[in-house]
C-alpha positions as CSV (number, residue, x, y, z in Angstrom):
1,M,208.0,44.3,156.6
2,N,206.0,46.9,154.9
3,D,202.6,45.1,155.8
4,D,202.4,42.8,158.7
5,T,199.6,40.9,157.1
6,H,202.0,39.3,154.8
7,A,202.5,35.5,155.7
8,R,206.0,35.7,153.9
9,L,208.7,38.1,152.8
10,R,207.7,39.2,149.2
11,I,210.7,39.9,147.0
12,G,211.0,41.4,143.5
13,I,214.0,41.1,141.2
14,L,215.4,43.8,139.1
15,G,216.6,42.4,136.0
16,A,216.2,38.8,134.6
17,A,219.7,38.1,135.4
18,A,221.3,34.5,134.9
19,I,222.4,34.4,138.6
20,A,218.8,35.1,140.0
21,P,217.5,31.5,139.8
22,T,220.4,30.1,141.5
23,A,220.8,32.9,144.0
24,L,217.1,33.7,144.8
25,V,214.4,31.9,143.0
26,G,215.6,28.3,143.8
27,P,216.3,29.1,147.5
28,A,213.0,31.0,147.9
29,G,211.3,27.8,146.7
30,R,212.9,26.0,149.5
31,N,212.1,28.7,152.2
32,P,208.6,28.9,153.5
33,E,209.2,32.5,154.7
34,V,210.0,33.9,151.1
35,E,208.1,34.4,148.0
36,V,209.6,35.8,144.8
37,A,206.7,37.8,143.8
38,A,207.7,39.9,141.0
39,V,210.3,40.7,138.3
40,A,211.1,43.6,136.1
41,A,213.6,43.9,133.0
42,R,214.5,46.4,130.5
43,D,212.8,44.2,127.9
44,R,209.3,43.3,129.2
45,G,209.3,40.3,126.9
46,R,212.3,38.9,128.7
47,A,210.8,39.5,132.0
48,E,207.6,37.7,131.0
49,E,209.6,34.8,129.8
50,F,211.6,34.7,133.1
51,A,208.4,34.8,135.1
52,R,206.7,32.1,133.3
53,K,209.8,30.0,133.5
54,H,210.2,30.4,137.3
55,G,206.6,30.7,138.5
56,I,206.8,34.4,139.3
57,G,203.2,36.0,139.4
58,Q,203.9,39.7,138.6
59,V,205.9,41.4,135.9
60,Y,206.5,45.1,135.8
61,D,207.4,47.3,132.9
62,S,210.3,49.1,134.6
63,Y,212.7,49.0,137.5
64,E,211.1,52.1,138.8
65,A,207.6,50.4,138.8
66,L,208.7,47.3,140.7
67,V,210.6,49.4,143.4
68,A,207.6,51.5,143.9
69,A,205.2,48.5,144.1
70,P,203.4,48.7,147.6
71,D,202.8,44.9,147.8
72,L,206.6,44.1,147.9
73,D,208.8,44.1,150.9
74,A,212.1,43.7,149.4
75,V,214.2,44.0,146.2
76,Y,217.0,41.8,144.9
77,I,219.5,43.6,142.8
78,P,221.6,41.5,140.3
79,L,222.2,44.3,138.0
80,P,225.6,45.2,136.5
81,N,228.0,46.5,139.1
82,G,227.9,50.0,138.2
83,L,224.1,50.3,138.7
84,H,224.0,48.7,142.1
85,G,224.2,52.0,144.1
86,R,221.6,53.8,142.1
87,W,219.0,51.0,142.7
88,I,219.9,50.5,146.3
89,R,219.1,54.2,147.0
90,A,215.8,54.0,145.0
91,A,214.7,50.8,146.9
92,V,215.6,52.2,150.4
93,A,213.7,55.5,149.4
94,A,210.7,53.4,148.6
95,G,210.8,51.7,151.8
96,K,212.1,48.4,150.4
97,H,214.8,46.0,152.1
98,V,217.6,45.2,149.8
99,L,219.7,42.2,148.9
100,C,222.3,43.4,146.4
101,E,224.8,41.3,144.6
102,K,228.4,41.8,145.1
103,P,230.3,44.0,144.5
104,F,228.1,46.2,146.6
105,T,228.8,49.5,144.6
106,A,231.3,50.8,142.0
107,D,233.7,52.2,144.6
108,A,234.3,52.7,148.3
109,E,232.9,56.4,148.2
110,E,229.7,55.2,146.8
111,A,229.6,52.3,149.3
112,Q,230.0,54.8,152.1
113,Q,227.1,56.9,150.8
114,I,224.9,53.9,150.7
115,A,226.0,52.8,154.2
116,T,225.1,56.3,155.5
117,L,221.8,56.1,153.8
118,A,220.9,52.6,155.1
119,G,222.1,53.6,158.8
120,E,219.6,56.5,158.5
121,S,216.7,54.1,157.6
122,D,215.3,51.0,159.3
123,R,215.6,48.9,156.2
124,V,217.9,45.8,155.8
125,V,220.5,46.3,153.2
126,M,222.7,43.2,152.8
127,E,225.4,42.6,150.3
128,A,225.1,39.0,148.8
129,F,228.4,37.3,149.7
130,H,226.8,34.1,150.1
131,Y,229.7,32.0,151.1
132,R,230.0,34.0,154.3
133,Y,226.8,32.3,155.5
134,H,227.8,28.7,154.9
135,P,228.9,26.4,157.8
136,L,232.2,25.9,156.0
137,T,233.2,29.6,156.4
138,R,231.9,29.6,160.0
139,A,234.0,26.7,160.7
140,V,237.2,28.2,159.5
141,E,236.5,31.4,161.5
142,K,236.1,29.3,164.6
143,I,239.3,27.5,164.0
144,I,241.1,30.7,163.7
145,A,239.5,32.5,166.4
146,A,240.3,29.4,168.8
147,G,243.9,29.8,168.0
148,E,244.3,26.3,166.6
149,L,246.7,27.6,164.0
150,G,248.5,29.8,166.5
151,K,249.4,33.3,165.5
152,L,248.6,34.1,161.8
153,V,251.4,34.3,159.4
154,R,249.9,34.3,156.0
155,V,246.6,34.3,154.3
156,E,246.3,33.7,150.6
157,T,242.9,33.5,148.6
158,A,242.1,33.0,145.0
159,L,239.0,33.1,142.7
160,C,240.0,32.5,139.0
161,F,237.6,31.2,136.3
162,P,237.6,31.5,132.6
163,L,235.4,34.2,130.7
164,P,236.9,34.4,127.1
165,K,233.8,36.3,126.0
166,F,235.3,39.8,126.0
167,T,232.0,41.4,124.9
168,D,230.5,40.3,128.3
169,I,229.6,43.3,130.6
170,R,232.0,42.0,133.1
171,Y,234.8,43.5,131.0
172,D,232.8,46.7,130.6
173,Y,234.5,49.8,132.3
174,G,231.3,51.6,132.0
175,L,229.4,49.1,134.1
176,A,232.3,48.9,136.7
177,G,233.8,45.8,135.4
178,G,237.0,44.0,135.8
179,A,238.4,40.8,137.2
180,L,239.0,42.5,140.5
181,M,235.4,43.6,140.8
182,D,233.7,40.3,139.6
183,A,236.0,37.5,140.9
184,G,238.4,39.6,143.2
185,C,235.8,41.0,145.3
186,Y,235.6,37.4,146.8
187,A,239.2,36.9,147.2
188,V,239.4,40.4,149.0
189,H,236.5,39.4,151.1
190,M,237.9,36.0,152.1
191,A,241.3,37.5,152.8
192,R,239.6,40.1,155.3
193,T,237.5,37.5,156.8
194,F,240.1,34.8,157.4
195,G,243.0,37.5,158.2
196,G,240.7,39.0,160.9
197,E,241.7,42.5,160.2
198,E,241.6,45.3,157.4
199,P,244.8,44.9,155.4
200,E,247.0,47.5,153.7
201,V,247.7,46.8,149.9
202,V,251.5,46.6,149.6
203,A,251.7,46.0,145.8
204,A,249.4,44.9,143.0
205,Q,249.9,43.7,139.4
206,A,247.2,43.5,136.6
207,K,247.1,41.7,133.5
208,L,245.0,43.9,131.1
209,R,242.2,43.4,128.7
210,D,242.3,47.1,127.7
211,P,244.1,50.0,129.4
212,R,241.3,50.3,131.9
213,I,240.0,46.6,132.4
214,D,242.1,44.0,134.4
215,R,241.4,40.4,133.1
216,A,243.4,39.2,136.0
217,M,244.9,40.8,139.1
218,S,247.2,39.8,142.1
219,A,248.1,41.8,145.2
220,E,250.2,41.6,148.3
221,L,248.6,42.6,151.6
222,R,250.1,43.4,155.1
223,F,247.7,43.1,158.1
224,P,248.1,45.3,161.3
225,S,249.1,42.4,163.4
226,G,252.1,41.6,161.2
227,H,250.8,38.7,159.1
228,T,250.9,39.1,155.3
229,G,248.5,38.0,152.5
230,R,247.9,37.7,148.9
231,I,244.9,37.8,146.6
232,R,244.7,36.3,143.0
233,C,241.7,36.6,140.6
234,S,241.3,36.2,137.0
235,M,238.5,36.0,134.3
236,W,241.2,35.2,131.6
237,S,244.7,34.1,132.5
238,S,246.9,31.0,132.7
239,D,245.1,30.2,136.1
240,L,242.0,28.9,134.4
241,V,240.3,27.6,137.4
242,R,241.5,28.2,141.0
243,I,239.0,28.7,143.9
244,A,240.9,28.3,147.2
245,A,242.2,29.8,150.4
246,T,245.0,28.9,152.7
247,V,245.6,30.3,156.1
248,V,249.0,29.6,157.8
249,G,249.8,30.1,161.4
250,E,252.6,29.4,163.6
251,R,251.4,26.1,164.8
252,G,249.5,24.8,161.8
253,R,248.0,25.5,158.4
254,L,244.6,25.0,156.8
255,R,243.6,24.9,153.1
256,I,240.0,25.2,151.7
257,L,239.1,24.0,148.3
258,N,236.1,25.8,146.9
259,P,235.2,28.1,149.9
260,V,233.0,30.2,147.3
261,V,230.4,27.7,146.3
262,P,231.0,24.7,148.6
263,Q,227.8,23.1,147.7
264,L,229.5,22.2,144.5
265,G,232.2,20.0,146.2
266,H,234.7,21.3,148.9
267,V,237.3,20.2,151.3
268,L,238.7,21.8,154.5
269,A,242.2,20.3,155.1
270,M,244.0,21.2,158.4
271,R,247.5,20.2,159.6
272,T,248.6,21.1,163.2
273,E,250.8,19.6,165.8
274,S,248.2,17.1,166.6
275,G,247.9,15.7,163.1
276,R,246.0,16.2,159.9
277,R,242.1,16.5,159.6
278,L,239.7,16.6,156.7
279,R,236.3,18.1,157.1
280,T,233.4,18.4,154.7
281,F,230.1,19.8,155.3
282,G,226.5,19.2,153.9
283,R,225.4,19.9,150.3
284,R,222.9,22.6,151.4
285,A,223.5,25.7,149.2
286,S,225.4,28.7,150.5
287,Y,222.5,30.7,148.7
288,D,220.0,29.1,151.0
289,Y,221.9,30.0,154.0
290,Q,222.2,33.5,152.9
291,L,218.4,33.8,152.2
292,D,217.7,32.4,155.6
293,A,219.8,35.4,156.9
294,F,218.2,37.9,154.9
295,A,214.6,36.8,155.9
296,G,215.6,36.5,159.5
297,A,216.9,40.0,159.5
298,V,213.8,41.4,157.8
299,L,211.2,39.4,159.7
300,R,212.9,39.1,163.2
301,G,215.5,41.7,163.4
302,E,218.4,39.2,163.3
303,P,221.7,40.5,162.5
304,V,223.6,40.0,159.3
305,L,227.3,39.5,158.5
306,T,227.6,41.3,155.2
307,T,226.3,44.8,156.2
308,P,226.9,48.0,154.3
309,D,229.7,49.0,156.6
310,E,231.3,45.7,155.8
311,A,231.0,46.5,152.2
312,V,232.7,49.8,152.6
313,A,235.7,48.1,154.1
314,N,235.7,45.5,151.2
315,M,235.4,48.1,148.6
316,S,238.1,50.2,150.2
317,V,240.6,47.3,149.6
318,I,239.4,46.9,146.1
319,D,240.0,50.6,145.5
320,A,243.5,50.4,147.0
321,V,244.4,47.4,144.8
322,Y,243.4,49.3,141.6
323,R,245.4,52.3,142.9
324,A,248.5,50.1,143.4
325,A,248.1,48.5,140.1
326,G,248.0,51.8,138.3
327,L,244.3,51.4,137.2
328,P,241.5,54.0,137.6
329,L,238.8,53.3,140.0
330,R,235.5,52.1,138.8
331,Q,232.7,54.6,138.5
332,P,229.0,54.5,139.0
333,S,227.0,53.9,135.8
């Protein structure tokens, strides 16, 4: 931390984003080690309203002012995708720790630049793939690592939800939008996590909103050990809602319903030679586990799972999917 006299980790939010109350403000209210101390937005009035609603003590006139504030230890970045890299750089340069929403950057090249910068600093820089910290994900990893499914054969992941408002920034190429970026980054991340290796993209097919923006995407993967995979994602397609992962091995199969936000309801179903098992976990939010990890990393040097190097690997697969689908890579804003 910047000042050891702080009793808690003091975080400022860049942007009064709709995700911030769920992803940070609420979890911080349940975590005695964390305080959301400040917010900045392009419109000061909007930042003031957000601060009043959520009990945040300080409002800054600009992102620059918040990043430079000497009494903040960390910055949470829920800005549009294309702005992530710019503000991670600014925060690290100002000596701040960073929790940045996914996808980490606009493309793998920018992710590598950030990873290099973070590696040269002593700051914690963490990508906000909150599902990765939930006990459900940990349990799936243990099952696979223990060989309960046998040698892996196939991994399929999906995140599809309806977003018919085509003026939404998530459809804006200039802000590094697209279904693969917003929804598919989860599908790619889960495929890599449960597949246990970095996959090659064999083929990809997009459904287009416009010539550069995908409203849906599917891709076939091949892993070095021989198992295959498939990712599916959409913000507008016939798959209105699909949030699931399936892992098939030579001796069994498991399926996870809602691995992304398991606190809203989930099931882990596994069938092996010894029979069928169903498991569920507590209702504590994945975002709470994520904030625990971030605070632990900053305050005690505990390791995190969603590092900048891990983000480079995820963005590399995303870039490869876009190339295979014949679409241009996203660009920093």
